C-alpha positions in Angstrom: 56.8 56.2 -95.4 59.8 53.8 -95.5 63.3 56.1 -96.9 64.8 54.3 -100.2 67.8 55.5 -101.6 68.0 55.0 -105.7 70.2 54.7 -107.7 69.7 54.5 -111.4 71.4 55.4 -115.1 71.6 59.0 -115.9 71.3 60.4 -119.6 67.8 59.1 -121.0 65.8 57.7 -119.2 62.9 54.6 -120.4 59.8 53.6 -119.1 61.7 50.2 -117.3 63.3 52.2 -114.8 60.8 55.1 -114.5 58.0 52.2 -113.9 60.2 51.0 -111.5 60.4 53.4 -109.7 57.1 54.3 -109.5 56.8 51.4 -108.3 59.1 51.2 -105.4 56.8 54.9 -104.3 53.6 52.8 -104.7 54.2 50.4 -102.2 54.5 53.2 -99.8 59.0 54.3 -100.4 59.7 57.2 -99.7 62.2 57.3 -102.6 65.6 59.2 -103.0 66.5 59.4 -106.5 70.4 59.2 -107.7 70.2 59.5 -111.4 74.1 57.9 -112.7 76.7 55.5 -113.9 79.7 56.8 -111.8 81.9 53.1 -111.2 82.7 54.3 -107.3 79.3 55.3 -106.8 77.6 52.5 -108.5 80.0 50.1 -106.5 79.7 51.1 -103.3 75.6 50.9 -104.2 75.3 47.7 -105.0 77.6 46.8 -102.2 75.3 47.6 -100.1 71.5 46.1 -99.1 70.3 49.5 -98.4 69.9 50.7 -101.5 68.4 50.4 -104.6 70.2 50.3 -107.5 67.5 49.8 -110.8 68.3 48.8 -114.6 72.1 50.0 -113.8 75.3 48.0 -112.2 75.0 45.0 -114.0 74.0 42.9 -111.3 70.3 40.9 -110.2 70.2 40.2 -106.6 67.4 41.0 -105.1 68.1 39.9 -101.7 70.7 43.3 -102.3 68.5 45.3 -103.6 70.4 45.0 -107.7 67.7 44.8 -110.7 69.7 44.7 -113.3 68.9 43.3 -116.7 71.7 44.0 -119.8 73.3 41.7 -118.4 71.1 38.7 -119.5 69.4 39.3 -121.9 66.8 36.1 -120.8 65.5 38.6 -117.4 63.4 41.3 -117.9 63.4 44.7 -117.9 63.6 47.0 -114.5 60.1 47.6 -114.2 59.5 43.6 -114.2 62.3 43.0 -111.7 60.7 45.3 -109.2 57.0 43.5 -110.1 57.9 40.4 -110.3 59.8 40.8 -106.5 57.0 43.2 -105.2 54.2 41.8 -106.9 52.1 40.8 -103.7 52.8 44.5 -102.7 52.2 46.1 -105.5 48.6 44.1 -107.1 45.6 42.1 -105.4 46.9 38.3 -106.1 43.2 37.7 -108.0 44.4 40.7 -110.3 48.0 40.3 -110.4 47.4 38.2 -114.4 45.5 41.0 -115.5 48.3 43.6 -114.3 51.3 41.5 -115.3 50.2 42.3 -118.9 50.8 45.9 -118.5 54.4 44.9 -117.3 54.9 42.3 -119.5 53.9 45.5 -122.3 56.5 47.5 -120.6 59.9 44.8 -120.9 59.0 43.9 -124.1 59.2 47.6 -125.4 62.6 48.2 -123.8 64.4 44.9 -124.3 62.2 44.2 -128.2 60.7 40.8 -127.0 59.1 39.1 -129.3 60.9 41.4 -132.1 58.2 44.2 -131.4 60.1 46.9 -132.7 59.1 45.3 -136.5 55.2 45.4 -135.1 55.6 48.7 -133.9 56.7 50.2 -136.5 54.2 48.2 -139.0 51.4 50.4 -137.1 50.8 54.4 -137.5 53.5 56.9 -137.1 51.5 58.8 -134.8 50.7 55.6 -132.6 51.4 55.4 -129.3 52.0 53.2 -126.3 53.3 54.2 -122.3 56.9 53.3 -123.3 57.3 55.9 -125.8 54.9 58.4 -124.0 57.1 58.8 -121.2 60.0 58.9 -123.3 58.3 61.7 -124.7 59.8 63.4 -121.5 63.6 63.3 -122.6 65.2 66.1 -123.0 68.7 67.5 -123.4 70.4 64.1 -122.3 74.0 66.8 -121.6 71.7 69.0 -118.9 71.7 66.7 -116.0 69.7 69.2 -114.0 66.5 69.4 -116.5 66.6 65.7 -117.0 66.2 65.4 -113.1 63.2 67.7 -113.2 61.5 65.8 -116.7 62.8 62.0 -115.2 60.4 63.4 -111.1 57.6 64.8 -114.4 57.2 61.0 -116.2 57.4 59.5 -112.9 54.3 61.5 -111.8 53.0 60.4 -115.1 53.8 57.2 -114.8 52.3 56.9 -111.1 48.9 57.8 -112.4 49.1 54.8 -115.5 49.9 52.4 -112.3 47.0 53.3 -110.4 44.6 53.6 -113.4 46.2 50.0 -114.5 45.5 48.6 -110.9 41.9 49.9 -111.1 41.6 48.6 -114.4 43.3 44.4 -113.3 40.8 44.8 -110.2 37.6 45.2 -112.1 39.1 42.6 -115.2 39.4 40.8 -112.1 35.3 41.0 -110.7 34.2 40.5 -113.9 36.0 37.4 -114.1 34.5 36.5 -111.3 30.9 37.3 -112.6 31.6 36.0 -115.7 29.5 32.4 -114.4 27.0 33.9 -113.8 25.4 35.8 -116.6 22.3 34.2 -117.9 22.1 33.5 -121.2 18.5 33.8 -123.7 17.7 31.4 -125.8 19.1 33.1 -128.4 22.3 33.0 -126.9 22.4 36.9 -126.0 24.5 37.5 -122.3 23.1 39.6 -119.6 24.5 40.7 -117.3 23.7 42.5 -114.0 26.7 44.1 -113.6 28.9 45.6 -116.4 31.5 43.1 -117.9 34.9 44.4 -119.5 35.3 40.9 -120.0 32.5 39.2 -122.6 34.2 40.1 -126.1 37.2 38.3 -125.4 35.6 34.8 -124.6 33.8 34.9 -128.0 31.1 33.2 -126.9 28.1 35.4 -127.2 27.4 38.1 -130.7 25.2 40.5 -128.3 24.9 41.1 -124.8 22.3 43.2 -122.4 24.7 45.1 -119.7 24.6 48.2 -117.3 24.5 51.1 -118.7 25.0 54.9 -116.7 21.8 56.1 -118.3 19.8 52.9 -118.5 20.4 49.3 -120.2 22.6 48.6 -122.8 22.6 46.3 -125.6 25.8 45.7 -127.2 27.7 43.7 -130.3 31.1 42.0 -130.1 31.8 43.6 -133.6 29.7 45.7 -136.2 31.9 43.6 -138.8 30.1 40.5 -137.4 26.3 42.3 -136.5 24.9 45.5 -135.3 21.9 46.8 -133.0 19.4 47.0 -135.4 17.9 50.9 -136.0 14.6 49.5 -134.6 15.2 49.3 -131.2 15.0 53.8 -131.4 11.0 52.8 -131.7 11.4 50.6 -128.3 10.5 52.2 -124.5 12.5 54.4 -122.7 14.6 54.3 -126.2 17.5 56.6 -125.2 20.2 56.1 -127.5 21.4 54.6 -130.7 25.4 54.8 -131.3 25.7 55.8 -135.1 28.1 52.6 -135.9 25.3 50.5 -134.4 27.3 48.4 -131.9 25.4 49.5 -129.2 22.1 51.3 -128.2 20.6 52.4 -124.8 16.9 51.9 -123.1 15.8 52.8 -119.6 14.7 49.4 -118.5 16.1 46.1 -118.3 13.0 44.3 -119.4 12.9 46.6 -122.2 16.3 45.4 -123.3 16.1 41.9 -122.3 12.5 41.9 -124.5 14.6 43.1 -127.5 17.7 41.3 -127.1 15.6 37.9 -127.4 14.2 39.5 -130.6 17.8 39.4 -132.0 
């Protein structure tokens, strides 16, 4: 573990600097965190390349470990700046296009990229996203001790999110690579030997056959387009059919494929 002093701003914290600090911890830094806007502390830290200054200070200079974006609205948020500087240590290259969608969502919420706030206002009032969930860790912004403790809690939460997002990105990258190896039946049903997380985004198949923990499943791209017929319950080794008809499971692959050929 490498020790790194990190300066970020005090009072309210946001997802971008929390995620940025969490990314530094993820790649192996043992972070010594200071939350302040003290001009003297910032001036000294900005001039010291051994100190990381995130989301405060008015400087973006990776060589000096300074990662603020408020002085230039074209820059990514602190999370995006840290990711861009360390992405090959954070995420394998094949998974980066997928993990970057997560980082992009943090940037969008922090900078109102593409007028994201208006879009969010159109969603149900109970809707939450990563940025809002992290923001909920804030307490009394005038109580520095309490806020620091809450930042630490938010940091633990963000670390788990990052681990999950990298895992999902790697899984999606593998699914992308495996997609070309699928078997396509005469009626355009695709059969996958391993679970695919990308087939719906391709929009090439209405139905697919996929592995399932209890056997093999037939799944539909959207229940408004088609559903798995209830008659699957008559198949050998039938296990269950979801009430919406979006999927059904049988024990054996050959049974699933035979039924899929009739769709």
